[in-house]
N, C-alpha and C positions, 0 to 999 in steps of 0.2 A: 504494500499500500504506499509506504513512504517513498519507494522508488518512483511510483506514479506521481506522487506529490512533487517530487524533485523535478521530474521531467516537465510537469505542468508549470512549476515555478520558473524553470528556464524559458519555457515558451512564453509565459506571461512577460518576462523581462524583455524578450525579443519583440513582442507585440506592442509594448508600451515603452519604447526605447527612451523617450525624453523623460518620462516620469521615473523610470528605473534608474537613469543616470542621476537625476536629482536626488533620489532616495539614497543611492549608494554614496554619492558625493557628500551628502549631508552627514551621514554616519561616519564616513572616513575623515572629513574635516573636523568633526567634533572630537573624535578619538585622537586625531593628530594634535590638535591644539591643547587638549587636556594633558596628553602625554608629554608634550614639550614643556608645559608649565610645571608639571609635577616632577619630571626628571631634572629640569633645571634647578628646582628648589632642593631636590634630593642630593644633587651633586654638591651644592653648597654646604650640605650637612654631613656628607659621607666622609669616612676616614680614609683618605687617599693620600699616598706619599706626595710631597713631603709632610703634609699635615696628617700623618697616619694615625695620630693618637687623639683625633678630635673627640671620639666617644669617651675618652677618659680625662679630657682637659676642662678645667674651670678657669674663668677669666675674671679679673678685677681691673677695670680700665679707668676708673674715676673715683673721686672722693668728694664728699660734701662736708664742709665745716660750718658750724653754726656758732656764732658768738655767744658766750655765756652772759655777757652784758647786754642789756636791752638795746643800747645804741649801736652795738656792733652789727656789721653786715654779714651776710652769708657768702661763702665762696664755693664755687663748683669748678672742678678741673680734674686732671689726671692725678695719679698717686704721687705724692711728694716722696723723694728718695729717703728722707729721714723717717717717714712713716713706714716705708717698706723695710728699711734697715733695722729699725728698732722694734717693730711689732709684727711683721709679716715674713721675715726672712728665715725664721727658725720654726715654722709650724711643723708639728710632728707627724701628722697623718699623710701629707703628700709624699709621693715617691721622689719628686724633685720640684723645684720652683725655678722658673726662668723669668728674666726681666728684659723688657724692650723699652728703649727710650722713646718718649713721645715724638721725638723728631725722627723716628724710624721712618725710612723711606723719604727723608728730605732730599731735595735736589742739591748735590754737592759737585764741585768742580773736580774732575778726575783727569790726570794727565800722566804721561810717562816721562822719565828724566830725559830721554832722547828727543821728545817732541813736546816741550813745555808749552808751546804756543797753541797746540792743537787740544783745546780744552773741551771736555765732554761733560755736559750736565747729566749725571746719573743718579739713580736712587741709592741712597746710603742707609743701610741697616745697622743700627748700633745695638748690640746684643751682649749677652754674657755667654760663658762656656757651656752652661746647661741647655742653651738653645739648640746645640748640635745633638743633644741627647733626646730632647723632646721631638724635634723634627727629624725626618728621615730623607736626607739629601743623597743624591747620587754623585759621588765624586769621580771625576774623570782624570784628575791629576792632584797630587799632594793630599792634604788632610786639613781638618779644621784647626783653628788655634786652640791651645790647651788651657786648662784651668790655671796653670802656672803663668802662661802668657797673660791671661785676664787679670790674675791677682797682681801681677807686676805692672800692669798698664802698658804692656809693649804694643808698639804700633805694628800689628799684624792684620792681614786682610784675607778674606775669602771672596772670590769673585765668580760670576757666572761665565759659562762658555761664550755667550754672546758678547759679554764685556771683554773677555780675553781676546776674542778675535778682533773686536773693534780697536783694542789698544795695541796688540802685538801681531795680529794676523793668524794666530794659532792658539789652541788651548793649553799647550805645554809651557806654562809660564810660572809654575811653582818655583819660588826662590827669587823671582824678579821683583822689581820695585815699581810702585805706582805712587803718584803724589795725590793726596786727598786734601783739598783746600790748601794746597801748597806745602803739605807736610808728607815726608816719605813714609810709606808703609810697605812692609815686605809681604808678598803674596805667599800664603801657606798652602792654598788649595784652590781648585776650580771645580765648581758644581754645574750640573746640567741646568739649563734655563728653567725657571719656575713660572708657571702661569699666574696672571694677576688674580685668578679665581682664588688663590691661596693668600689671603690677606696678610697673615702673620709670617708666612715663609717667603713671600716674594720680595725680591730686591735685586739690585745689580751688584752691589758690593756690601760685604758684612765686616764689621770691625768690632773690637771690644769697646763697650762704652766707657771703660775705665781709661782708655787711651786718649780721651778727650778732656780738656781742661774744664773744670767746673761741673763734672758729672754728678758730684754729690749735692749739687743745687738744682738738679734737673727734675723732670716729671716723667713718670714711667707707667707702663702697662705690665701687669703681673699675671703670669700663667702658672697654674698648678696642675701637675700631672698626678692623678690618683692611681693607686695600685689597682683599684677596682671601682666601678661606678657606685658600688654600695658605700664607698667612703665619702661620697659627695656631702652627705649630711654632716659627717664629722668635721670635714674641712670647713663647712659653713659655720659650725659651732666654734671652731678655733678662730675664725675671722671675727665673729661676734665678741669673743673673749678679748681679742686684740683691740676692738673698739672700746670695750669697757676699761681696759688698762689705760688707753690714751685718755679717755674722758676723766678718769680718776686722777691723773697726774698733770694734765694740761690746765693751767689756771684760766685760759682765755677762750678755748674752743672745745666744742663737742664734735666728735668725728663720726661720720656715717660712710661706710664703704658699700656701695651698691653691688650686690652679688655675694659670693662668687656665682657667676652664671655658667651653665653648660653651653656648648657650642651653639645649639639651635637658638637658645635664648639670647646669646651674645650677638647674633646676627641682627636682632631687633633692638639692641642697645645702642641707641644713636646719641641721646642727649645725657649729659652728666647730671642734670637736675631732674630727670624723669626716668622712671623704671620702664623697662620694655613692655610694650602693649601687646601681650601674647593673645589675649582674647580678641582684641580688635584685628590683629593680623589673621587669626583663624576665621573670623567672620568674613573678612575680605576675600580670603581664598575660597571659602564655601560659596560666597556670592558669585565670584567669577566663574567657578566650575559649574554652578547651577545654571548660570546664564548660557554657558557654552553647551550645556545639555538641553535646556528647555527651549531655547530659541529654535534649533534644528528640529526638535520634537514637535513643536507647534506647526512648523512648515510641513513636516512630513505627515502630520495628521490631516492637513488639508489635501495633500496629494493622495493619501490613502483613501480619504472620503470620496474624492473624485473617481478613483479607480474602482471602489466598491460600487458606486452608483452605476457605472458602466456594466457591472456584472450582476445587476439586480435581476434581469431576466434569467440569467444562468442559474442564479440561486433559486429563483422560483420554480424553474423546470426541474432542478435536482430535488427540490422538496416535493414536487408533484409525483416524482418517481420513487419517493419513499426515503430520501436522504434525511438523516436526523440533523437537528440544529447544531449539535456539538461537533458532528463530523464536518459540516461546512465551516464552522468556526475554526476547527483545528487545521483544516486545509489552508485557510487564509493565513493563519498564524505561522504555519510551516513555511509557506511561500515567503512571508515577510522575514522569517528567520534566515532563510537562504540569502536574501538581500542583505540582511544585517551582517552575516558572516563574511560576505564579499567585501562589504564596506569596512568591516573591522580589520580584515587582513590588509586592505589597501591603506587604512589609517595607520596601522602599525608600521608598515614599510615607509610611509611618508614621514612619520615622526622620527624614525631612525635617520633618514636622510636629512631632515631639517636640523636635528640636533648635531649630527656629525658635520654637515657642510656649513652650517651657519653658527657654529659654536663660538666663533670670535665675536660675532655681532650680538649673540644672545647672552653668552656667558663671560665675555671678555677674555676668552682663551685664544692665544696666538698660535700655539703649536703644541701638539702632543700632550703628554702628561696625564691624560684621563683614560683609564682602561675602558674597553668597550662595554664590559659588564655594567659599568656605572652609567652608561648612556641609555641603556634600555633596561627598564625594570619590569620583569615578567609579572610579578604580583600586581603591580600597579596597572599594567595593561589588562590583566584578567578582570580586575575590579572595574575599571572604566568600561571595558567591553561588555561586562554583564549588565551594568547600568544602562548602556546604550541599547542593548538588546531589549531590556525591559521597557524602555521608553518607546522603542520602535514597535514592540509587540502591543503596547497600549494604544499607540497611535493608529495601528491597523486593527487591533482587536475590538475597540469600541465601535468604529463604523461597521465592522463585520458582524458584531453581535446585534447591532441595531437592524442591519439588513436581514439577518437570519430570523428576526422576530416578525418581519413583514409577512402578511398573508400572501398565499400563492397568487390569488387573483389580483391583489394590489401590486405585487411585483411585476406581473405581466402587463397590467394596465399602465403602471408607471413607465415602463419601458416603451409601451406603445405611444403614450402621450409625449414622451421625450423624442420619439422618432418623428411624430407629426410636427412638433415645434421645431 
């Protein structure tokens, strides 16, 4: 029976080519757009090298201080180095703590001793030695600067392959010298280029922040690596304890440290004086996805209604020969299911091509760095596909059900009237 339904479904697609194309295209485009949005958001949260520990990382990127005196003003900004050093550097629960200066990825003048006049404005990352333990870079030459280098404030640098080629023409430059803001730094290693998708790992040049004058009067972002996600609550409690210690000893200010936030929440942490709006972001995503599903569903419902009206006489004749209502309804739904399957497969293929081909435009990715499995999420596709099928079945099922309820005589007369008009 289902083979007959399948053959009839294919014949119906051929007979109504325009409507069939619109139906398939509507399903395919809906699935493609939703897949692109969800996969794009998933990539921003996935643990992918070099930020391979996103699922175990907590972030504190700002602090708020409120004056204890009535006339004092409130201050919002990144974390003061003194706050980090005195209260956050020795937490017991994290596996490690790493610190990035807030001028991380600042534009700095980079040159070589041989070509001092050829100045290149590149992104400069000022980090500590634990940064190389938290991130998983691919070194193609040399190695990272060490903890001893960091503690001594030595002028060492790690650069990307793209930077090495721009400065020296090849990546084998470990041991050579570059000038950063007119100060000589020795290159200890070269890493593969990092996509801008990785906010905390991406830069052109990385140096110890202790190599810069006045680093202890600067502002920082702090990242904690937990041994397990179960330790997130404990790390949060230690941060709250650090706040209490500060507030008990500082005569002028009360301290509040927003967070520590996990990676998904940190993506929404934009303003120092406002907590991330998680519920608002969820509502926006639900609204966008709902619109992408409902708008095609409404259009498809009108096309389905038009197609069912043309088959009113067929339905009446079949009922006259003893066909039951549910059999007619199941056939229409099965035909629509075939259409949905075709649209779903096309939508999946389109979403893959869109994400892969347009990743620079959509994700800010210039080249490589993202595994294929991260670009296509099979569970997400299945969920979206099932929802699209349900909407398509409803859009066809409701008109089909109504048509199956029409009396045989009315079905035939309705068709005859339509023919005369």
